[in-house]
LORO-463631 format. One record per residue (C-alpha): x, y, z; residue in one letter; residue number from 1. Coordinates in pm, whole numbers, padded with zeros to 5 digits, always signed. Each point is the difference from the previous one (the first is absolute). Layout:
REM residues N
+--------+--------+--------+------+------+
!      x !      y !      z ! resn ! resi !
+--------+--------+--------+------+------+
!      X !      Y !      Z !    a !  NUM !
...
+--------+--------+--------+------+------+
REM end
This chain:
REM residues 147
+--------+--------+--------+------+------+
!      x !      y !      z ! resn ! resi !
+--------+--------+--------+------+------+
! -07816 ! +04138 ! -07808 !    m !    1 !
! +00209 ! +00259 ! +00185 !    t !    2 !
! +00045 ! +00352 ! -00118 !    t !    3 !
! +00324 ! +00186 ! +00015 !    l !    4 !
! +00016 ! +00311 ! +00212 !    p !    5 !
! -00020 ! +00327 ! -00183 !    a !    6 !
! +00329 ! +00150 ! -00100 !    v !    7 !
! +00046 ! +00352 ! +00120 !    t !    8 !
! +00218 ! +00217 ! -00219 !    p !    9 !
! +00325 ! +00114 ! +00148 !    e !   10 !
! +00024 ! +00368 ! +00072 !    p !   11 !
! +00184 ! +00199 ! -00261 !    e !   12 !
! +00360 ! +00069 ! +00094 !    p !   13 !
! +00080 ! +00351 ! +00108 !    e !   14 !
! +00097 ! +00206 ! -00300 !    a !   15 !
! +00369 ! +00088 ! -00007 !    l !   16 !
! +00069 ! +00371 ! +00017 !    p !   17 !
! +00146 ! +00177 ! -00298 !    n !   18 !
! +00334 ! +00134 ! +00126 !    p !   19 !
! +00150 ! +00313 ! -00155 !    p !   20 !
! +00282 ! -00038 ! -00252 !    g !   21 !
! +00271 ! +00098 ! +00249 !    a !   22 !
! -00116 ! -00272 ! +00240 !    l !   23 !
! +00001 ! -00259 ! -00279 !    r !   24 !
! +00353 ! +00104 ! -00097 !    l !   25 !
! +00106 ! -00019 ! +00364 !    l !   26 !
! -00144 ! -00351 ! +00023 !    a !   27 !
! +00177 ! -00102 ! -00323 !    l !   28 !
! +00338 ! +00126 ! +00123 !    l !   29 !
! -00055 ! -00166 ! +00339 !    t !   30 !
! -00085 ! -00331 ! -00166 !    a !   31 !
! +00308 ! +00031 ! -00222 !    a !   32 !
! +00220 ! +00057 ! +00306 !    e !   33 !
! -00153 ! -00304 ! +00168 !    g !   34 !
! +00059 ! -00217 ! -00305 !    l !   35 !
! +00362 ! +00119 ! -00029 !    v !   36 !
! +00060 ! -00082 ! +00368 !    m !   37 !
! -00148 ! -00348 ! -00040 !    i !   38 !
! +00198 ! -00052 ! -00321 !    g !   39 !
! +00322 ! +00103 ! +00170 !    y !   40 !
! -00068 ! -00235 ! +00291 !    a !   41 !
! -00060 ! -00292 ! -00238 !    m !   42 !
! +00308 ! +00087 ! -00208 !    a !   43 !
! +00210 ! +00009 ! +00317 !    d !   44 !
! -00129 ! -00345 ! +00095 !    l !   45 !
! +00076 ! -00143 ! -00344 !    v !   46 !
! +00348 ! +00155 ! -00015 !    i !   47 !
! +00081 ! -00132 ! +00347 !    a !   48 !
! -00120 ! -00350 ! -00097 !    a !   49 !
! +00196 ! -00006 ! -00324 !    v !   50 !
! +00317 ! +00144 ! +00153 !    a !   51 !
! -00016 ! -00233 ! +00301 !    g !   52 !
! -00012 ! +00274 ! +00260 !    s !   53 !
! +00106 ! -00078 ! +00355 !    d !   54 !
! -00187 ! +00305 ! +00137 !    q !   55 !
! -00353 ! -00145 ! -00006 !    w !   56 !
! -00107 ! +00193 ! +00308 !    g !   57 !
! +00063 ! +00329 ! -00179 !    a !   58 !
! -00164 ! -00128 ! -00318 !    v !   59 !
! -00317 ! -00105 ! +00182 !    w !   60 !
! -00004 ! +00332 ! +00186 !    f !   61 !
! +00001 ! +00184 ! -00334 !    v !   62 !
! -00250 ! -00235 ! -00160 !    v !   63 !
! -00248 ! +00011 ! +00287 !    v !   64 !
! +00050 ! +00368 ! +00082 !    g !   65 !
! -00021 ! +00135 ! -00353 !    l !   66 !
! -00260 ! -00255 ! -00102 !    g !   67 !
! -00236 ! +00094 ! +00281 !    l !   68 !
! +00063 ! +00370 ! -00052 !    w !   69 !
! -00069 ! -00038 ! -00371 !    g !   70 !
! -00321 ! -00189 ! +00071 !    l !   71 !
! -00099 ! +00273 ! +00241 !    g !   72 !
! +00054 ! +00260 ! -00273 !    l !   73 !
! -00215 ! -00202 ! -00239 !    l !   74 !
! -00272 ! -00015 ! +00264 !    w !   75 !
! +00035 ! +00376 ! +00055 !    s !   76 !
! -00030 ! +00063 ! -00374 !    a !   77 !
! -00324 ! -00198 ! +00003 !    r !   78 !
! -00116 ! +00208 ! +00296 !    g !   79 !
! +00081 ! +00321 ! -00186 !    l !   80 !
! -00208 ! -00112 ! -00298 !    l !   81 !
! -00287 ! -00069 ! +00237 !    r !   82 !
! +00055 ! +00342 ! +00162 !    v !   83 !
! +00085 ! -00132 ! +00345 !    r !   84 !
! +00161 ! +00242 ! +00245 !    r !   85 !
! +00227 ! -00260 ! +00163 !    w !   86 !
! +00188 ! -00051 ! -00329 !    a !   87 !
! +00155 ! +00347 ! +00022 !    f !   88 !
! +00227 ! -00074 ! +00298 !    t !   89 !
! +00202 ! -00297 ! -00136 !    p !   90 !
! +00056 ! +00183 ! -00328 !    v !   91 !
! +00134 ! +00313 ! +00168 !    v !   92 !
! +00212 ! -00203 ! +00244 !    f !   93 !
! +00156 ! -00195 ! -00286 !    t !   94 !
! +00086 ! +00312 ! -00195 !    q !   95 !
! +00159 ! +00163 ! +00303 !    l !   96 !
! +00208 ! -00314 ! +00060 !    m !   97 !
! +00104 ! -00026 ! -00366 !    f !   98 !
! +00089 ! +00371 ! -00014 !    g !   99 !
! +00213 ! -00016 ! +00315 !    l !  100 !
! +00174 ! -00319 ! -00113 !    l !  101 !
! +00070 ! +00148 ! -00343 !    a !  102 !
! +00152 ! +00314 ! +00153 !    l !  103 !
! +00206 ! -00207 ! +00243 !    t !  104 !
! +00146 ! -00237 ! -00259 !    f !  105 !
! +00039 ! +00255 ! -00279 !    f !  106 !
! +00321 ! +00158 ! +00129 !    g !  107 !
! +00211 ! -00313 ! +00019 !    s !  108 !
! -00137 ! -00179 ! -00305 !    a !  109 !
! +00162 ! -00070 ! -00336 !    s !  110 !
! -00123 ! +00183 ! -00308 !    v !  111 !
! -00246 ! -00276 ! -00097 !    v !  112 !
! -00131 ! -00023 ! +00356 !    a !  113 !
! -00034 ! +00380 ! +00013 !    k !  114 !
! -00227 ! -00014 ! -00304 !    v !  115 !
! -00209 ! -00275 ! +00161 !    a !  116 !
! -00024 ! +00179 ! +00337 !    w !  117 !
! -00075 ! +00326 ! -00180 !    g !  118 !
! -00290 ! -00173 ! -00178 !    a !  119 !
! -00126 ! -00139 ! +00334 !    v !  120 !
! +00013 ! +00345 ! +00156 !    f !  121 !
! -00177 ! +00160 ! -00298 !    t !  122 !
! -00273 ! -00264 ! +00013 !    l !  123 !
! -00043 ! +00056 ! +00373 !    a !  124 !
! -00040 ! +00374 ! -00051 !    v !  125 !
! -00250 ! -00049 ! -00285 !    v !  126 !
! -00210 ! -00245 ! +00201 !    v !  127 !
! +00006 ! +00228 ! +00306 !    l !  128 !
! -00111 ! +00291 ! -00219 !    r !  129 !
! -00287 ! -00210 ! -00134 !    l !  130 !
! -00091 ! -00119 ! +00349 !    a !  131 !
! -00042 ! +00358 ! +00119 !    f !  132 !
! -00175 ! +00127 ! -00313 !    a !  133 !
! -00329 ! +00177 ! +00061 !    r !  134 !
! -00207 ! -00258 ! -00194 !    d !  135 !
! +00148 ! -00289 ! +00196 !    v !  136 !
! -00046 ! +00172 ! +00336 !    r !  137 !
! -00359 ! +00092 ! -00082 !    n !  138 !
! -00079 ! -00354 ! -00116 !    a !  139 !
! +00153 ! -00163 ! +00305 !    l !  140 !
! -00119 ! +00248 ! +00262 !    i !  141 !
! -00347 ! +00097 ! -00116 !    t !  142 !
! -00256 ! -00259 ! +00114 !    p !  143 !
! -00169 ! -00187 ! -00284 !    a !  144 !
! -00344 ! +00138 ! +00094 !    a !  145 !
! +00119 ! +00355 ! -00068 !    e !  146 !
! +00161 ! -00070 ! -00337 !    q !  147 !
+--------+--------+--------+------+------+
REM end
């Protein structure tokens, strides 16, 4: 009769850090932006398919571009919740891009579009303010051993 080898227990996974409230809110807003971008990309694809678009190159550019960017924001939100330093850069870059685009398009937009671009700009400012809050900076910059 053969005996089975002893089973060694797996090491316990590393405990997730407890991020401050501002960092959790930043991660939530980042994830929401990512989901909106992915949703817009999918809606654009569906609308183009239903309407019989002849501009499929532009549609796929939007779908792939916004879809990957949205997935990157979701990944960054996960990184923020795990207090990873690298997650800070894509969030700040996205807000700077959204803010500049909103300011650029705001002047020549219709009233409804001005409200939408105004909301985008406001969200970008709020997220940038959260990204540079003292709690977030301390959580992302201070090494875990010192916390």
